[in-house]
N, C-alpha and C positions, 0 to 999 in steps of 0.2 A: 502494499500500499506504500509504504515513503517512496519510497521509487517511482512508485507511479506519478504522487502530486509532484516530487523533482520534475518528473520532464512533463508534467500539465507543465509547472511554472518556465520549464529553461523555452517550450514551445512560445508561451504566452510571449515571453519577453525577446527572443527571434522576430516574432510576427513583428512586434510595436517597432525594433531598432529597425526591420527590413521594409517593415507597411508604413508605420506611420509616419516619420518625415515627410514625402512625398503627399501622402494626402493634405497633411496640413498646411501644408507649399497651397498646394491647389485647394484650398476651399479659401485662404485666404487672400489667393492671386484674383478666382474669381467674386472677390466682393469689392478687389483694390485691379481694375484692367490695367496690365500696362498700355504705356501709349507709342507709337510709332513716330506722334509730329514733334514727341519729345529728342529723337535722337537725332530728326531734318532741319528742326528749328535752331539748334543749338543752343536756347532757352535751358531756363531750371528746367532738370524731369521731377516728375509726381513718382509718389513715396511707389504705387506701383513698378515703373519702372524698374527703380532703384533695386527693390526685391527681388524683378524679374533676371535683371541683371547679376548679382548676387549669389542666385542660386545653381547658376550656370556650374559654377565649380562645384559646390555642394553635388548636385547632381553629381557631377564625373565621381569624385569621392564616393557618393550611395551605389552610383554602380560598380563603381570596382570593388570593393567592401562585398556586394552584394554576393555577383559574381565568384568570389574567395569562399565565400560561407554558401553556396549552393554546391558547388563542385569539390569543397571540405566533405559536405554533407550525403553527397552521391558517392563519393567514396567508401566512409562508412558504414551507409547502407550494402552495397555493397561489398565489403568486408565480411559484414552482416551473413550476407545471402552465397557468400562462398562456400560453391561444396569442394571438402580432399577430394585429394588426387584418389584414384586407387591404393597408391601405396600407402598410404596417411592413413587409411581407413581400415587395409587389410591385412590379417597379422600376416608374421612371417611364416611363409611353406616352407621356409630354412633358414639357417644357422642366420645370426643375424648379429648386426655390433652396432651400438652407441658412440660418437665420436664426439668428445667436445673441442673443437676447432680455437684455431689460435696458438697463444702461449701455452694453454693447458690443454690435452688432449687425453679424454677419455673414451673410452672401448665398455661397450654392454655388447655381448654374444649372449643373442636369447636361444631357447631350444626351438626346435621347431614346435610350431600353432595347427591349426586346422585353418583350413581360408574362415576369413569372417564373414556376416554378410555386406552388401554393399550399400547398409544406412547407418550415420553417424550419430551413436547415444548421444545427445541434448550434453554430456555434461564437458565435452570434448567440445563443442564452439565457444565460440567468446558470448561474452558475455551468460555463460551459466553461473552455474547459482555456488558461490561462494563462501571462504570464510579470512577474509585479509588477518594478519596475524598484527599482532599489538606489536609498536617500534623496529615496523620495518621489517622483522620474522619472516616474510613469506606469503604466499595464496594458498588457499588447501580448497581441492573443492568438495562439494559439496558428498560425493560418494566416500570419501578419504576418509572427511571427517565424521564423518559414520563413523566408517568402519572404528576409528580412531576412541569413540564416545564408545561404539560396542566391545571392544576391548578394556574397557579402566572397568565399564560395571562387569564387565564376569572375571574381570580380575581382585576385585573387591567382594564379586559371588564367592570366587572362589575361597581367598580370606575368610569369611565369615564359615563357609561349609567348612574351614579345617581348623577353624581355634575351636578349644579346649578352656573349656571354665573348669577358672585355677590357676592355670600356663602364665605365669610371669613373663614381661617382659612384651613392649610394644613396637619392636620395628618393624614394624609388616603396617604400623599404622599411618607411618609417613606422608606428608601430602604425597603427591604424581608430579611430575616437575612442571613447570607452569605453563609451560605450551599445553600439554593437555591436560591440563587444567581451564586454560583459554576456550579450549575446542568445545570439551564436554559441558561448559556456561552455555554456548547459543546450537549446539547440535542438539536432537532431539533419539537418544540410542533406542526410542523405544519404537521407533516409525517403522515402515515398511524399508526392506532393508536397498540399496539400488546396487545396480551390478558393481564390481570392482574392478575394471578389465582393463589393463594395460598393453596397447595391441603398439606393434612395431613392427616397421612394415618390411617387405621378405631384402635380401642381401645387405642388412646392417644397412646402418643409422649414423650420421655423425652432426652432432652438437653446435652451431657455431653463436656468437652473439654473447649479452654480458649477460645474460640469462644462464647460460649454457650449465654451471655451475650449477646452480642453486635448484636447474632441474633436475640434474645427476641425481642432487641428491632427495629432495622429491621420489623421482624414480623407483630408488632404493629403499624408501620408507614404501610408496603405495605396491610395489611386487611383495613387498615380508608380508605387510598387507592383508596381501590378497594367497595367501599361502604358495606362492610361489619359493624358489630354490636360490640364491644367490653368490657367487664365489665371487671374492678381492681378495686380492693381497691384504697383510695387515699394515702395509706401509702406503695403499693408497686409504686404505679405509681410514687411518688416523691424518695423514691429510686434506679429504676431504671432511671430514668434522670438525677439521683447524687441532687434532690432537695428537701431534710424532707421536710421541707419549704412550695411544693408548693399547689395551691387552687385555685384559679376563675374561667374562663373563659375554657370550654374544643372545642373541635370540635364536631361537629352532629355524632352519629358513637359512641363517648365516651362515656360511664359510667362511673362517678366514686364513690365508696358507702364506711363508713367504716367497713364493714366485711360481704365479699365475704360466702355467704353460696350454691349460687345456681343461675344456669347464666336464660336467656331467652330462649326460641326452637328456635332463630335465630341469639342467640347473641355465643361471643368463649372468656372462660373470660378466663383474666390471675392471675397469683398469684407467688409471689416469698415466697419460699419456702415450702413445704407440709404442708397442716394445715387437721388437722382429725378431722373425721364429718363434711367436708363439700360435704360430697358426692357426689364430682366429678369421680372421682375412680381412679386408679391407672394405667398409662402409659405401652400398652403391647409393645412398642417401641421404641428402645433409636438411637441414629442418635449421633454418636461424632461428634461436629465442631470445623473443626482447628481457625486458627485467620482469615485466609482469609475468612471464611464461607463456605470453601469444607467441603464436611459433605461423608465423605467414596470415595471419587476419582466419587458419582455418581450424583453431585452437587455442587450448587454454592449460598449460600444465601447470603439475603441481610444483610446487618453487617452494624451497627453506634452505636460511641462510644454515648454518653450521652447527648453533645453540639452537634450532627446533629440530635440525635433524637428532641432535646429540638427544633432545627430548624426549621423541617418540620414539627411540632407539631403545630406547631408558624401562621404558614403556614396555616396550616387546620382548625384554630382555626378562620381565618380569614379569610380564606374563602367558610366557610361553619361554618358558629357561628349555635347554636342551636337554634330552633323558639320558642318564649314565649309559656307556655303551659298556654293554656284557665283556668279560674279560675273556678269554681262554685260557683254563688252570691247564698244565703240566706240573708234573712233578718235579717240584723245590730243588735244585739245587743251590742256590746262594738263597742267602737272608741280609737284608737294611735293615739296620734297626738305625729307628729313628727315636726312641720314648729313652732321654737315657743318658743322648749320644747321637752320631752319627757316626755308621759305621756296616760299611759291605765286607762280608765274608763268605765263604766258598769252601762247602765241606768242613766249617768250623774255626779255620784260615782265616786271619784279614786282608783284605785286597787293600794295597799300600795303590791310593789317585794320586799321581804327584802334582798333578793341578786343585789347587784350593778352587777353581773355578768347577771341575771333574765331579767336587764334593760336593757342590752346590747345585748341578745338573742333577743329580743321581739323586739330590733330599727332595728336587719338588719334582721331579717325577713321580717320586716313593708317595710322594703326598698329594700327584693327581695322575691317576689311575687311567684315564683316559690319552694320558697325552699331553704333549705343550708341542708351540710348533716352535721353528725358532724365533718370532718375532717376540711370543709370550717368555720364552727362556730369557732373553736379550732383555727384554726390559724388565726383568725381576734380580735378574744378576747384575748387569751394567745400569743401574737407572742414572735418570738422568743424558745419557748417548741414547744418541737418535738410533734406533736398533735397525735401519737402512744402514748405514754408515758403517757399520760392526757387524755384520752379516760374518766376515771373514774369520776374527774374534773366538766365535762361538762354535765354526768348523774344525779352525784346530782343536778345539777343545776337547769339543767332543769327538774326533779323533784320535785323541791321546788316551781319553777315555776307554778306548776301544779296547786299546793295545793293551792298557791295562787290565781288563778285563779280558781278553784273549789268552793273556799269559796266565790265566788260572786257568779259564778254563773253556773246551773248543764249544760250549752252546753257547747259544744266543741268548744276552742278559738284554740287550740296548739294540732296539731296535729305531729304522727310521721309514715309516711308510706315508706313504698318502699325506705328505707332508708335515707327518707329525712323529714326534718322538715320542718311545714309552717304553718302559720296563715288559718284556715279554713274561708268560707266567710262569717263569723259574726261575723268579724274583720274588720270593717270602719278606713281603715286608710288614713287623710289629704294627705298624700303624693302622693296615684295616681293620687288625682286632678291636680297636676302639673305636674307626670309624661304624662300624655294625653292629655294637654294644651302644652306640649314639642312636644311630637308628632306630635296636630294639625299644629303644629307651620312649623316641618316640610314636614307639606305633602302639606302646603297652595302653591299655585302659583301665583296667581293674587296679584298688593298689596292690593288691600280690603279683600280678604282674609288674607293675612299676617299680618294686621291691626285687624283685630278681633282674629287674634290667639294670639298676641304678648298682645291686652285686655287679653285675657283667661288666658296669665302665666302672668300678673302681680295681676292680681286678687287671682290669686290661688297662690301665695306665701305669706306667711303668716307670715313670721320673717326664722332666720336663722334656718337649719334643725339642727335638736335634742342644741337648746340651753343653754350654761353651761354645755356638754357636749364632755370633750377634749379625745376622740378615737380614738387611733390613724387612724383605720380602714376609721372613716368615716368620716377624713375630705377633700379626695380628689370627696367624695359626695357634701358634704357641699358645695366644693367651687366651683364645675360642675354648682348645681342650683342656687347657687347664680352668676355667671356668665352669665345664662340663663335669670333670672332678670336682672340685668343690662344692656344687649343686650337690651331688651323690653324693655326698659324704655327711652331706648338712642334712638331708632329707633325710637320709637311714638314719643319723643319731635323732631325730628327733621322735622316729618311733620307736627306739630304741630304749633301753632299760638303762638306769644310770650308768654303773658301769660299762657298757659295752657303746652305749654313747660319748661316752669321753676319751676310749681307743676312739671312737671315730673321727671324733673333735681334733684327738693328738696329731692320728694321720691327715687329715684336713691341711692340721698345722706345718706339714712336711711339703704341700701341695703347694701351700703357697702360706708362708709366716709371716707376710706383712699383712693382709688382709685383716684389715680390725673388726669383722664382721667372725669370724674364726675366734680371733684372740679374745672377745669379749662372753660367747659363747663357749669357752673354755672354762674361764672365769666363776660363768653365772653357776657351770655344772659341778666345780672343783670346790666353790664357793661354802654348800651348805655343806660341804662331806670334812672338810676342816675340821681337828678338836679346836675347840677353843681351848683358850689357855689359862683362862680362869671363867673356869662351870662350876 
């Protein structure tokens, strides 16, 4: 309604500007007609003659402005009515690529999809409904905004279903990112779903223009919201989101690798700048993307700045976490001890790891059973250095580590496949037993089940994680396990007899002798038991 009223107002103003002046002049001249005798006699001219002569240049200027406005209006009408070319509305029947032209080039290789109908969805043409994000963060089509609102609503519902009354902690109650809230405040998540389809022309696509980077970020989020699989390098993802050191969890559907050589049959591959020898081909179609996401007047793409894209990617990571990858179990020939120290042993004998960074690689992989990419390892072990610039350092470290392992056993302990480093099933990691016990505690329901699960946690906690290893990336994990063990000890002590409670709380003091709550609990339990000197 507001847009309609505004449009009517603009139309009335335009009519008044174009039609008003000549009408007023004509009415005035009818009442005061000019006289040609004033020009022939050379005498004083009448008011009508003076006005008639003065209106000549005004009429010329009016004609020029009217013609300019008319031509501009015709161009805008044609832009709104222009139909996209077949390559713009037909989904790729073969692998395609999106490339940002100019100094920064982005390539996207899309899997083959069936040909689409020769009709353009309403949200793909100019004039589409959408949301302009605050502070110039971008423009989001209604379909994408609705998908964001639906995803946010599903996340909160999942948290409600998973909450267990009596549990402490409210980490999952933190507000969602500002971009998510900005969209959910104006989009109705309960409205009928709008098709969320991102079609790529066959043979590849090159994006150029001032809005190419923002459009690529919008395409990444749109594809993930639509359930498509995307692959790109860590370096490109970090540059796209304005954080070259980015690592950590990613949403399901997004696979980050160290080097992008090829994409899976169902994956859309994104890459910054052209890379020779990747086999992804060259784009056959070029789109000039304006700063507002418009493409040749035929469609308007979702455009996001780095902050907005990072916010929406965070929502997807929370709502769609990657499912744990099952690890093949094989007879263990090596044991990695991470509780109470950090040591790898083969058949009971310690393995000498010559590089300190190699020991960190073992510890990191032991704590991440699904493995890690080179980018993730570099970001953790060498913080502050751009992972893309020191990839060779990791290569040397892992090569030396393999030599250390091979010198003790011919069985493969460290593997690099599909762009990820991983410890094989031949390595037994003690911290996995503790992780399984914590997972069992989270699943426990009855008091009896929780008591047994808490016993399993305290039994599995054999010491501080990687004791005497002060690696910055390790500290959050170390404190997480410490708190889990403390909570288990204190919970057991609360339901135990006084003598056993004292023993449990003293054991908790060995887990963290600096914790004030544990110290106060010990004092409270021991105080009444001490005999008074003067009874």
